[in-house]
C-alpha angles and dihedrals in degrees: 000000000000120000108218093165124055104287097200095112093044092050092050093047092048096049093042087056089050089051092052099040104034110015106037111121097015114134094230092070116105105218091204091065135074134194112274135164106215129201099346108185139158112268128168095336093315140087108249127190145115122282112210118193133160088257104039149002115221142170105247130209123188127176118260099159109033090203090061095043120101108205121220130188118246109290092005115133125237125180118224123193120232128174093266095042145289126317125200114233128193120217124237139170126202130183110258094014101054126200120359139158130219138192113200117232099170132010129193102024103218091120091072120080097183142022089242092056092049092046092051090051090049092051092047090049092051091048091050091047092055098038115114113261113259115255112258112258117240122223113257113225114242118239094226128090118263140082119344114266119260117240114256114265119239108269115252119258106265121243121238088259091054091044088055092047094249098123133265 
């Protein structure tokens, strides 16, 4: 299923149904949080945004242009390239929504006291995800005698924890 119109409402309805029918009563739910699709926008033939639920926060991909979509089976991984590096997405398929892919940022969600706090983190994560990669720094030659400086190595691809500013 391709989503030519903004799928925000459909995503929220689908994951609210999942919360009620499959997740209700589980101890991993944060009662301060609600289902919300944040910042969905067209990106490289997909819809890209952040899915916030009481049990997880994930980067979400939905098909917009079927020709640009790479299908995955449920729980199969697919790597997607972003300016800062690659992220691993898991495939899913829900009645009414169709195929989608997610990359978990936080789970469970006990670190968030309010919906506002979680939403601000989601927006900051989306902005960081789409920010242009920083230019590699070049080695500066030393002014002292000795061997020639070695060119700077390409920085490693950051982990999700580093992307989120949580360390290595």
